[in-house]
SEZA-799296 format. One line per field, with one value per atom (N, C-alpha, C, O, CB): residue number from 0; atom name; residue in one letter; x, y, z. Coordinates in steps of 0.2 Angstrom, whole numbers, plus 5000, padded with zeros to 4 digits. Glycine has a CB too. Layout:
residues N
k = c(NUM,...)
a = c(CA,...)
r = c(a,...)
c1 = c(X,...)
c2 = c(Y,...)
c3 = c(Z,...)
This chain:
residues 93
k = c(0,0,0,0,0,1,1,1,1,1,2,2,2,2,2,3,3,3,3,3,4,4,4,4,4,5,5,5,5,5,6,6,6,6,6,7,7,7,7,7,8,8,8,8,8,9,9,9,9,9,10,10,10,10,10,11,11,11,11,11,12,12,12,12,12,13,13,13,13,13,14,14,14,14,14,15,15,15,15,15,16,16,16,16,16,17,17,17,17,17,18,18,18,18,18,19,19,19,19,19,20,20,20,20,20,21,21,21,21,21,22,22,22,22,22,23,23,23,23,23,24,24,24,24,24,25,25,25,25,25,26,26,26,26,26,27,27,27,27,27,28,28,28,28,28,29,29,29,29,29,30,30,30,30,30,31,31,31,31,31,32,32,32,32,32,33,33,33,33,33,34,34,34,34,34,35,35,35,35,35,36,36,36,36,36,37,37,37,37,37,38,38,38,38,38,39,39,39,39,39,40,40,40,40,40,41,41,41,41,41,42,42,42,42,42,43,43,43,43,43,44,44,44,44,44,45,45,45,45,45,46,46,46,46,46,47,47,47,47,47,48,48,48,48,48,49,49,49,49,49,50,50,50,50,50,51,51,51,51,51,52,52,52,52,52,53,53,53,53,53,54,54,54,54,54,55,55,55,55,55,56,56,56,56,56,57,57,57,57,57,58,58,58,58,58,59,59,59,59,59,60,60,60,60,60,61,61,61,61,61,62,62,62,62,62,63,63,63,63,63,64,64,64,64,64,65,65,65,65,65,66,66,66,66,66,67,67,67,67,67,68,68,68,68,68,69,69,69,69,69,70,70,70,70,70,71,71,71,71,71,72,72,72,72,72,73,73,73,73,73,74,74,74,74,74,75,75,75,75,75,76,76,76,76,76,77,77,77,77,77,78,78,78,78,78,79,79,79,79,79,80,80,80,80,80,81,81,81,81,81,82,82,82,82,82,83,83,83,83,83,84,84,84,84,84,85,85,85,85,85,86,86,86,86,86,87,87,87,87,87,88,88,88,88,88,89,89,89,89,89,90,90,90,90,90,91,91,91,91,91,92,92,92,92,92)
a = c(N,CA,C,O,CB,N,CA,C,O,CB,N,CA,C,O,CB,N,CA,C,O,CB,N,CA,C,O,CB,N,CA,C,O,CB,N,CA,C,O,CB,N,CA,C,O,CB,N,CA,C,O,CB,N,CA,C,O,CB,N,CA,C,O,CB,N,CA,C,O,CB,N,CA,C,O,CB,N,CA,C,O,CB,N,CA,C,O,CB,N,CA,C,O,CB,N,CA,C,O,CB,N,CA,C,O,CB,N,CA,C,O,CB,N,CA,C,O,CB,N,CA,C,O,CB,N,CA,C,O,CB,N,CA,C,O,CB,N,CA,C,O,CB,N,CA,C,O,CB,N,CA,C,O,CB,N,CA,C,O,CB,N,CA,C,O,CB,N,CA,C,O,CB,N,CA,C,O,CB,N,CA,C,O,CB,N,CA,C,O,CB,N,CA,C,O,CB,N,CA,C,O,CB,N,CA,C,O,CB,N,CA,C,O,CB,N,CA,C,O,CB,N,CA,C,O,CB,N,CA,C,O,CB,N,CA,C,O,CB,N,CA,C,O,CB,N,CA,C,O,CB,N,CA,C,O,CB,N,CA,C,O,CB,N,CA,C,O,CB,N,CA,C,O,CB,N,CA,C,O,CB,N,CA,C,O,CB,N,CA,C,O,CB,N,CA,C,O,CB,N,CA,C,O,CB,N,CA,C,O,CB,N,CA,C,O,CB,N,CA,C,O,CB,N,CA,C,O,CB,N,CA,C,O,CB,N,CA,C,O,CB,N,CA,C,O,CB,N,CA,C,O,CB,N,CA,C,O,CB,N,CA,C,O,CB,N,CA,C,O,CB,N,CA,C,O,CB,N,CA,C,O,CB,N,CA,C,O,CB,N,CA,C,O,CB,N,CA,C,O,CB,N,CA,C,O,CB,N,CA,C,O,CB,N,CA,C,O,CB,N,CA,C,O,CB,N,CA,C,O,CB,N,CA,C,O,CB,N,CA,C,O,CB,N,CA,C,O,CB,N,CA,C,O,CB,N,CA,C,O,CB,N,CA,C,O,CB,N,CA,C,O,CB,N,CA,C,O,CB,N,CA,C,O,CB,N,CA,C,O,CB,N,CA,C,O,CB,N,CA,C,O,CB,N,CA,C,O,CB,N,CA,C,O,CB,N,CA,C,O,CB,N,CA,C,O,CB,N,CA,C,O,CB,N,CA,C,O,CB,N,CA,C,O,CB,N,CA,C,O,CB,N,CA,C,O,CB)
r = c(m,m,m,m,m,k,k,k,k,k,i,i,i,i,i,e,e,e,e,e,l,l,l,l,l,l,l,l,l,l,d,d,d,d,d,v,v,v,v,v,l,l,l,l,l,t,t,t,t,t,l,l,l,l,l,d,d,d,d,d,n,n,n,n,n,d,d,d,d,d,k,k,k,k,k,e,e,e,e,e,y,y,y,y,y,v,v,v,v,v,v,v,v,v,v,s,s,s,s,s,a,a,a,a,a,i,i,i,i,i,s,s,s,s,s,r,r,r,r,r,r,r,r,r,r,d,d,d,d,d,n,n,n,n,n,e,e,e,e,e,n,n,n,n,n,f,f,f,f,f,y,y,y,y,y,c,c,c,c,c,l,l,l,l,l,i,i,i,i,i,n,n,n,n,n,k,k,k,k,k,d,d,d,d,d,q,q,q,q,q,n,n,n,n,n,d,d,d,d,d,d,d,d,d,d,l,l,l,l,l,i,i,i,i,i,i,i,i,i,i,c,c,c,c,c,r,r,r,r,r,t,t,t,t,t,t,t,t,t,t,d,d,d,d,d,d,d,d,d,d,e,e,e,e,e,t,t,t,t,t,l,l,l,l,l,k,k,k,k,k,e,e,e,e,e,i,i,i,i,i,n,n,n,n,n,d,d,d,d,d,p,p,p,p,p,e,e,e,e,e,l,l,l,l,l,v,v,v,v,v,r,r,r,r,r,s,s,s,s,s,l,l,l,l,l,l,l,l,l,l,p,p,p,p,p,e,e,e,e,e,f,f,f,f,f,y,y,y,y,y,k,k,k,k,k,s,s,s,s,s,i,i,i,i,i,k,k,k,k,k,d,d,d,d,d,s,s,s,s,s,h,h,h,h,h,i,i,i,i,i,l,l,l,l,l,d,d,d,d,d,e,e,e,e,e,f,f,f,f,f,n,n,n,n,n,i,i,i,i,i,n,n,n,n,n,l,l,l,l,l,p,p,p,p,p,d,d,d,d,d,l,l,l,l,l,e,e,e,e,e,e,e,e,e,e,n,n,n,n,n,a,a,a,a,a)
c1 = c(5025,5028,5022,5019,5034,5022,5017,5020,5026,5014,5017,5020,5018,5012,5018,5022,5021,5023,5027,5024,5020,5022,5029,5032,5018,5032,5039,5044,5050,5042,5041,5045,5048,5045,5041,5054,5057,5056,5058,5065,5053,5052,5056,5056,5045,5059,5063,5058,5056,5070,5056,5051,5055,5061,5047,5051,5054,5059,5063,5049,5058,5062,5069,5072,5058,5070,5076,5076,5082,5082,5071,5071,5068,5064,5067,5070,5068,5062,5063,5073,5057,5051,5049,5050,5045,5047,5045,5038,5034,5048,5035,5028,5026,5027,5026,5023,5021,5014,5013,5022,5010,5003,5000,5002,4998,4995,4992,4984,4982,4994,4980,4973,4971,4974,4969,4967,4964,4957,4953,4966,4955,4948,4946,4949,4946,4942,4940,4946,4950,4936,4948,4954,4959,4964,4952,4959,4964,4968,4965,4961,4974,4978,4980,4983,4984,4980,4982,4988,4988,4976,4993,4999,5000,4999,5005,5003,5006,5013,5016,5003,5017,5024,5028,5026,5026,5033,5037,5044,5047,5036,5047,5054,5058,5058,5056,5063,5068,5072,5074,5072,5074,5079,5075,5079,5083,5069,5065,5058,5054,5066,5057,5051,5045,5039,5051,5046,5040,5038,5034,5042,5042,5040,5036,5038,5046,5029,5024,5020,5018,5020,5019,5015,5010,5011,5020,5004,4998,4997,4996,4991,4997,4996,4992,4990,5003,4990,4986,4989,4992,4978,4986,4988,4983,4980,4995,4982,4978,4983,4980,4973,4989,4993,5000,5004,4995,5001,5007,5013,5019,5008,5012,5018,5018,5023,5018,5012,5011,5008,5002,5008,5012,5009,5007,5010,5014,5001,4998,4997,4993,4992,5000,4999,4992,4989,5004,4989,4982,4983,4986,4979,4979,4979,4972,4971,4982,4967,4960,4960,4960,4955,4959,4959,4954,4955,4958,4948,4942,4944,4943,4936,4947,4949,4955,4955,4952,4960,4965,4962,4964,4970,4957,4954,4951,4951,4950,4948,4944,4949,4947,4939,4955,4960,4963,4966,4965,4963,4967,4966,4970,4967,4959,4958,4960,4962,4950,4960,4962,4969,4972,4960,4973,4980,4982,4987,4983,4979,4980,4979,4983,4975,4973,4972,4978,4980,4965,4980,4985,4992,4995,4987,4993,4999,4998,5002,5001,4992,4991,4991,4994,4984,4987,4987,4993,4994,4981,4998,5004,5009,5014,5007,5008,5012,5019,5024,5012,5021,5027,5030,5036,5027,5026,5028,5029,5032,5023,5028,5029,5036,5037,5026,5040,5048,5050,5055,5052,5046,5048,5044,5044,5047,5040,5036,5031,5029,5040,5028,5023,5017,5016,5025,5012,5005,5000,5000,5003,4997,4992,4986,4984,4992,4982,4975,4970,4972,4973,4965,4960,4956,4956,4954,4954,4951,4944,4941,4951,4942,4935,4931,4933,4933,4925,4921,4919,4919,4914,4917,4915,4920,4918,4908,4926,4931,4933,4937,4938)
c2 = c(5094,5088,5082,5081,5086,5079,5074,5067,5065,5073,5063,5057,5052,5051,5056,5048,5042,5035,5035,5044,5030,5023,5022,5025,5018,5019,5018,5024,5023,5015,5030,5035,5033,5029,5041,5036,5034,5041,5046,5032,5040,5046,5045,5040,5047,5050,5050,5054,5060,5054,5050,5053,5056,5056,5047,5059,5062,5058,5061,5065,5051,5047,5045,5041,5040,5049,5048,5041,5039,5049,5038,5031,5032,5037,5026,5029,5029,5024,5018,5028,5026,5022,5022,5027,5024,5016,5016,5016,5013,5009,5020,5021,5014,5013,5027,5010,5003,5003,4998,4998,5007,5007,5014,5017,5001,5016,5022,5021,5017,5027,5025,5025,5033,5037,5021,5035,5042,5042,5038,5045,5046,5047,5054,5057,5043,5056,5064,5068,5067,5065,5072,5076,5074,5077,5083,5067,5064,5059,5055,5061,5058,5053,5048,5051,5055,5042,5037,5033,5031,5033,5032,5028,5023,5023,5033,5017,5012,5012,5012,5005,5014,5015,5009,5007,5022,5007,5001,5003,5006,4994,5002,5004,5000,4994,5003,5004,5001,4996,4991,5007,4997,4992,4987,4982,4996,4988,4983,4982,4986,4986,4977,4977,4975,4974,4972,4974,4973,4980,4980,4968,4985,4992,4995,4998,4996,4995,4997,5003,5002,4991,5008,5014,5015,5016,5020,5016,5018,5026,5028,5014,5030,5037,5041,5038,5041,5047,5051,5058,5060,5051,5061,5068,5071,5068,5069,5078,5082,5086,5089,5086,5087,5091,5088,5092,5097,5082,5078,5081,5080,5079,5085,5088,5085,5084,5095,5085,5083,5076,5076,5088,5071,5064,5063,5065,5059,5061,5059,5052,5049,5063,5048,5041,5040,5043,5038,5034,5032,5026,5021,5030,5027,5022,5019,5015,5024,5021,5018,5012,5011,5024,5006,5000,4999,4995,4994,5002,5001,5005,5002,5004,5011,5014,5010,5009,5021,5008,5004,4998,4996,5001,4994,4988,4990,4986,4985,4996,4998,5000,4999,5004,5002,5004,4998,4998,5008,4992,4986,4984,4983,4980,4983,4981,4987,4985,4980,4993,4998,4998,4999,5006,4997,4996,4990,4990,4995,4985,4978,4980,4978,4973,4983,4985,4990,4989,4989,4994,4999,4995,4996,5004,4990,4986,4982,4981,4981,4979,4974,4978,4976,4971,4984,4988,4991,4993,4994,4992,4995,4991,4993,4998,4984,4979,4979,4977,4980,4982,4983,4976,4975,4987,4971,4964,4960,4954,4961,4962,4958,4956,4951,4962,4961,4959,4954,4951,4966,4952,4947,4941,4936,4949,4941,4935,4934,4928,4929,4939,4938,4940,4946,4942,4936,4937,4937,4932,4932,4943,4943,4941,4943,4950,4936,4934,4940,4945,4928,4940,4944,4943,4938,4944,4949,4948,4946,4948,4955,4942,4940,4945,4949,4933,4947,4952,4952,4957,4953,4946,4945,4942,4940,4941,4943,4940,4944,4942,4939)
c3 = c(5044,5042,5042,5047,5047,5037,5036,5038,5035,5029,5042,5045,5040,5038,5052,5037,5033,5035,5040,5026,5032,5034,5033,5028,5030,5038,5038,5040,5040,5032,5041,5044,5051,5054,5045,5052,5059,5063,5061,5058,5069,5073,5079,5082,5074,5082,5088,5093,5092,5088,5098,5103,5109,5109,5106,5113,5119,5123,5127,5123,5123,5127,5123,5125,5128,5118,5114,5110,5108,5118,5110,5106,5099,5098,5110,5094,5088,5087,5089,5083,5084,5082,5075,5072,5087,5072,5065,5065,5068,5062,5060,5059,5055,5049,5055,5059,5056,5053,5049,5061,5056,5053,5054,5059,5056,5050,5050,5049,5045,5045,5053,5052,5052,5056,5057,5048,5048,5049,5045,5041,5054,5056,5056,5060,5062,5052,5053,5052,5047,5059,5057,5057,5061,5063,5059,5063,5067,5064,5060,5074,5065,5062,5068,5073,5058,5067,5072,5070,5064,5074,5074,5072,5077,5083,5072,5074,5078,5077,5071,5076,5082,5082,5085,5091,5085,5082,5085,5086,5081,5081,5092,5093,5088,5088,5101,5085,5080,5083,5080,5078,5090,5093,5098,5100,5097,5099,5104,5101,5103,5111,5097,5094,5098,5096,5088,5105,5109,5112,5117,5114,5111,5113,5108,5103,5115,5109,5104,5107,5113,5101,5103,5106,5101,5095,5107,5103,5099,5101,5107,5100,5096,5097,5092,5087,5097,5093,5089,5088,5092,5091,5083,5082,5077,5073,5079,5078,5073,5069,5064,5077,5071,5067,5064,5061,5071,5065,5063,5067,5065,5056,5072,5076,5083,5086,5076,5086,5093,5093,5092,5097,5095,5096,5103,5108,5094,5104,5111,5111,5107,5112,5116,5117,5119,5123,5122,5116,5118,5123,5122,5111,5128,5133,5134,5139,5140,5130,5130,5126,5120,5127,5130,5127,5122,5117,5132,5123,5118,5111,5106,5120,5112,5106,5102,5096,5107,5106,5103,5099,5094,5108,5103,5100,5093,5088,5105,5093,5087,5081,5075,5088,5083,5078,5075,5069,5081,5078,5076,5069,5065,5081,5067,5060,5055,5050,5060,5057,5052,5052,5046,5055,5057,5057,5052,5048,5064,5053,5049,5042,5038,5052,5040,5033,5031,5025,5032,5035,5033,5031,5026,5038,5035,5033,5027,5023,5039,5027,5021,5014,5009,5022,5014,5008,5006,5000,5010,5011,5009,5006,5002,5016,5006,5003,5005,5002,4995,5011,5014,5016,5016,5020,5017,5019,5013,5014,5023,5007,5001,5000,4997,4995,5001,5000,5005,5004,5001,5010,5015,5013,5017,5022,5008,5006,5012,5013,5004,5015,5020,5017,5015,5027,5017,5015,5021,5024,5009,5022,5027,5025,5019,5031,5029,5027,5027,5031,5031,5024,5025,5032,5034,5019,5035,5041,5040,5036,5045,5045,5045,5048,5053,5048,5045,5047,5054,5058,5043,5057,5064,5068,5074,5064,5067,5071,5077,5081,5067)
């Protein structure tokens, strides 16, 4: 199963999460998941097989993924229908 942007995944906690951003590095995929019912419940995870998701708790790795997640959201144009335009990230921000 290939995980795509806006897919809804049910995790082991029986909660549904929306794939809100994706980053791919080498043979790993990284996802930002947001709980469908509680948007402050956010999980950053990784997988090499799109079957087993592992939550990431390493703050440096999460920090390094944020610009990639931002780009994923911006490039997908999923916010266009809401008339939300994301600014470009500054290189040294």
